[in-house]
C-alpha positions in Angstrom: -8.6 -37.1 24.0 -11.9 -36.8 22.2 -13.4 -33.4 21.4 -16.0 -32.0 23.9 -19.6 -32.6 23.1 -22.6 -30.5 24.3 -26.4 -30.8 24.1 -28.4 -28.8 21.6 -31.5 -27.1 23.0 -35.1 -26.8 21.8 -38.3 -25.1 22.7 -41.6 -26.9 23.0 -44.2 -25.4 20.6 -47.1 -26.9 22.5 -46.6 -25.6 26.1 -43.9 -23.0 25.6 -41.2 -24.7 27.6 -37.8 -23.3 26.6 -34.2 -24.5 26.4 -35.0 -28.2 26.7 -32.0 -30.5 26.1 -31.7 -32.0 22.7 -30.3 -35.4 23.7 -31.8 -35.8 27.2 -35.3 -34.5 26.5 -36.7 -36.5 23.6 -40.1 -35.5 25.0 -41.1 -32.3 26.7 -40.9 -32.9 30.5 -43.7 -30.4 31.0 -46.4 -31.6 28.6 -45.0 -34.8 27.0 -44.9 -33.6 23.4 -42.3 -35.2 21.2 -39.2 -33.2 20.3 -39.2 -31.5 17.0 -35.7 -32.0 15.5 -36.1 -28.9 13.4 -36.6 -26.8 16.6 -33.1 -27.6 17.9 -30.6 -24.7 18.2 -27.3 -23.9 19.7 -27.3 -22.6 23.3 -25.3 -19.6 24.4 -21.8 -20.3 25.6 -22.7 -19.8 29.3 -25.7 -22.3 28.9 -23.7 -25.2 27.4 -24.4 -28.6 29.0 -21.6 -31.1 28.4 -22.4 -34.7 27.4 -20.5 -37.4 29.2 -19.6 -40.7 27.7 -22.0 -40.3 24.8 -21.5 -42.9 22.0 -22.2 -41.1 18.7 -23.9 -43.4 16.2 -24.9 -40.8 13.6 -27.6 -38.2 13.0 -31.1 -39.0 14.1 -33.6 -40.4 11.6 -36.9 -38.4 11.1 -40.0 -40.4 10.7 -41.6 -40.0 7.2 -45.1 -40.3 8.7 -45.2 -38.3 12.0 -41.9 -36.3 11.8 -40.6 -37.5 15.1 -36.9 -38.0 15.5 -35.4 -41.3 16.7 -31.9 -42.5 17.3 -29.9 -43.9 14.4 -29.9 -47.3 16.3 -33.7 -47.5 16.2 -35.6 -49.4 13.5 -39.0 -48.0 14.1 -40.3 -44.6 15.1 -40.7 -44.2 18.9 -43.9 -42.2 18.4 -46.0 -44.0 15.7 -44.1 -47.2 15.2 -43.5 -46.7 11.4 -40.3 -48.2 9.9 -37.5 -45.6 9.9 -36.2 -47.0 6.6 -38.8 -44.8 5.0 -37.6 -41.7 6.8 -34.6 -39.5 6.3 -31.8 -38.0 8.3 -32.8 -34.9 10.3 -31.7 -31.6 8.9 -28.6 -30.2 10.7 -28.3 -26.6 11.7 -25.4 -24.6 10.2 -23.1 -22.6 12.5 -23.9 -18.9 12.7 -20.4 -18.1 13.8 -21.9 -16.1 16.7 -22.5 -19.2 18.9 -26.3 -19.3 18.9 -28.7 -20.4 16.2 -32.2 -19.5 17.2 -35.1 -21.6 15.9 -35.9 -20.9 12.3 -39.2 -19.2 11.6 -40.5 -17.5 8.5 -40.1 -13.7 8.8 -40.9 -10.9 6.5 -37.6 -9.2 5.5 -37.4 -5.6 6.7 -38.1 -2.9 4.1 -35.0 -1.5 2.4 -34.1 2.0 3.4 -35.1 4.6 0.8 -31.5 5.7 0.2 -30.5 2.2 -0.9 -33.0 2.5 -3.7 -32.6 6.2 -4.6 -28.8 6.2 -4.5 -28.3 3.5 -7.2 -31.1 4.9 -9.3 -29.5 8.4 -9.2 -26.1 6.9 -10.1 -27.5 5.0 -13.0 -29.3 8.2 -14.2 -26.1 10.2 -13.9 -24.2 7.5 -16.0 -26.9 7.5 -18.6 -26.9 11.4 -18.9 -23.0 11.4 -19.1 -23.0 8.7 -21.9 -25.6 10.7 -23.8 -23.6 13.9 -23.5 -20.4 12.1 -24.6 -21.9 10.8 -27.8 -24.2 13.7 -28.6 -22.8 16.2 -31.1 -24.3 19.4 -32.4 -23.8 20.9 -35.9 -21.8 24.1 -36.3 -20.7 26.2 -39.3 -17.0 27.1 -39.2 -14.7 29.3 -41.2 -11.0 28.6 -41.8 -9.2 31.4 -39.8 -5.5 30.4 -40.2 -2.8 27.8 -40.5 0.4 27.1 -38.6 3.1 24.4 -38.7 6.0 23.3 -36.6 8.9 20.9 -37.3 11.5 19.8 -34.8 14.8 17.8 -34.9 16.3 16.3 -31.8 20.0 16.7 -31.4 21.9 13.9 -29.5 25.3 14.0 -28.0 27.6 11.2 -27.1 28.7 12.1 -23.6 28.7 10.9 -19.9 25.3 11.0 -18.2 24.4 10.1 -14.6 21.9 7.3 -14.0 20.8 4.9 -11.4 19.9 1.2 -11.3 19.8 -1.8 -9.0 23.4 -2.9 -8.5 22.7 -6.4 -9.9 21.5 -4.7 -13.1 24.4 -2.4 -13.8 25.0 -1.9 -17.5 28.4 -2.6 -19.0 30.5 0.5 -19.2 29.3 2.0 -16.0 31.8 4.0 -14.0 32.1 6.2 -10.9 29.7 3.8 -9.1 28.3 4.7 -5.7 25.9 2.5 -3.6 23.1 3.1 -1.2 20.5 0.9 0.4 16.9 1.3 -0.8 13.6 -0.6 -0.6 13.2 -2.6 -3.7 9.9 -4.3 -3.0 8.1 -6.3 -0.3 7.5 -9.9 0.6 4.5 -11.6 2.2 5.5 -13.3 5.4 3.5 -15.3 8.0 2.1 -13.2 10.9 0.3 -15.6 13.1 -3.2 -17.0 12.8 -6.8 -15.8 13.0 -8.9 -18.4 14.8 -12.5 -18.9 15.7 -14.6 -21.6 17.3 -17.4 -22.9 15.2 -20.3 -25.1 16.4 -21.0 -28.3 14.4 -24.5 -29.9 14.7 -24.0 -33.7 14.9 -27.7 -34.3 14.1 -28.5 -36.4 17.2 -29.3 -33.6 19.7 -25.7 -32.8 20.4 -23.0 -30.6 18.9 -19.3 -30.3 18.9 -17.0 -27.3 18.7 -14.2 -27.0 16.2 -11.5 -24.4 16.2 -10.7 -23.2 12.7 -7.6 -21.1 12.0 -6.4 -19.3 8.9 -2.9 -18.1 8.4 -2.4 -14.3 8.7 0.2 -12.6 6.6 1.8 -9.2 6.4 4.0 -7.3 3.9 7.6 -6.8 4.9 10.0 -4.4 3.0 12.8 -5.9 1.0 15.9 -3.8 0.7 18.7 -4.0 -1.8 21.7 -2.0 -3.1 20.9 0.9 -5.5 23.8 2.2 -7.6 24.4 5.6 -9.0 26.8 5.6 -11.9 28.1 7.5 -15.0 27.9 6.0 -18.5 28.8 7.4 -21.9 25.9 7.2 -24.3 23.9 9.0 -26.9 21.2 11.2 -25.3 19.1 14.2 -26.5 20.6 17.5 -25.5 18.5 20.1 -27.4 15.9 20.6 -30.2 16.2 22.6 -33.4 12.8 24.1 -34.3 11.3 25.7 -37.4 7.7 27.1 -37.3 5.5 29.6 -38.9 1.9 30.7 -39.6 0.3 30.6 -42.9 0.4 28.3 -45.9 4.0 28.9 -46.9 5.8 25.6 -47.7 7.0 24.1 -44.4 10.8 23.5 -44.1 13.0 21.6 -41.7 15.2 23.6 -39.3 18.8 24.2 -40.1 20.8 21.8 -38.0 24.3 22.7 -36.7 26.2 19.8 -35.1 29.3 19.9 -33.0 31.8 17.3 -34.3 29.4 15.5 -36.7 30.1 12.2 -38.3 32.0 10.6 -35.4 31.3 8.4 -32.4 33.6 9.7 -29.7 32.8 11.7 -26.6 31.5 15.1 -27.5 30.2 14.0 -31.0 26.7 15.0 -32.0 24.1 13.6 -34.4 20.5 14.1 -35.5 17.9 12.2 -33.6 14.1 11.8 -34.1 12.1 14.3 -36.1 8.6 15.4 -35.5 6.1 17.6 -37.4 2.7 19.2 -36.6 0.3 21.0 -38.9 -2.6 22.9 -37.4 -5.7 24.5 -39.0 -7.5 27.2 -37.0 -11.3 27.4 -37.3 -13.7 30.1 -36.0 -17.5 30.1 -35.5 -19.9 33.1 -35.9 -19.4 34.0 -32.2 -15.6 34.2 -32.6 -15.0 30.9 -30.7 -11.8 29.2 -32.0 -11.1 25.5 -32.6 -7.9 23.8 -33.7 -7.4 20.6 -35.7 -4.0 18.9 -36.1 -3.8 17.2 -39.5 -1.3 15.5 -41.8 0.5 17.9 -44.2 -1.6 17.0 -47.3 -5.0 17.6 -45.5 -3.6 20.7 -43.8 -2.7 22.3 -47.2 -6.2 21.5 -48.6 -7.9 24.0 -46.3 -8.1 27.6 -47.6 -8.4 30.6 -45.4 -11.9 32.0 -45.5 -13.7 28.9 -46.7 -16.7 27.6 -44.7 -17.1 24.1 -43.4 -19.8 22.2 -41.6 -18.6 20.4 -38.5 -19.8 18.8 -35.3 -19.1 19.9 -31.7 -19.1 17.5 -28.7 -22.0 18.6 -26.5 -20.2 17.8 -23.3 -16.8 19.3 -23.9 -17.5 21.8 -26.7 -14.5 20.5 -28.7 -14.5 20.1 -32.5 -14.7 16.6 -34.0 -12.1 17.2 -36.7 -13.2 14.1 -38.6 -16.7 15.5 -39.1 -15.7 18.5 -41.2 -17.5 18.6 -44.6 -17.9 21.2 -47.4 -15.5 24.0 -48.3 -16.9 27.0 -50.1 
């Protein structure tokens, strides 16, 4: 069964007659004016006129001299008699998706609302001010007001710990395993179609309707088995800390291990070490600033010495890399 075909409609620009049939009325039945193929448009759904037994031979040809449209079968223009080989295929209307395409006419676009201009402008201005404040720094004179340091040593113990993992990813050595069902992710599954009917201008005063569908999908949860288990491993259990104020030589904390030098359950060992060296600065108003430095740079600052530095205008924080001087 062939697809249904309907007549386009057009309005006569000479006498004002409206909704003339694109295939049937090649001339206005009111004043006799020739149909303008560029004036064709889609009718509303309740105004559609079906075309019966119409043999489609292609889009109309538009005369290159007078602009009149003639059937693709014609060799000469029905209005002025010019050869149609010098013409071109009429322009087809695109589907609006809403069912009706009104005749095109030049129109002045409506003015943009003021907020659509002011809002982006204000946003750009805010971004520009923020960038300026982020990069802008102001000079400040600072005095070294103190030093502090902190050193830590992690202590690890070889002992059972409770963990969880997907059951297909259980590590070797896992024991006391229990299982429960949990959502592991999701999958995209088909959920029907979204369809719409679009009108297709065939270029000869008629149009057809095509139903276009796109697949619709949804996310469905995917469940799997989650395992809780016990496993013997090295893990951090505490920290040993040494810290002090002043320039006294930093030291590492005294480490006391339970059962050191072994690898059985209950044995302990030293883990990762960390160190932090902080210099305290103060400005003329008593505002304090801190810089974390490496040990060599830290020890080079002497209490009471003055330095020139730069403060971030937006945050008020000290740019530790900007410190200069020392007197």
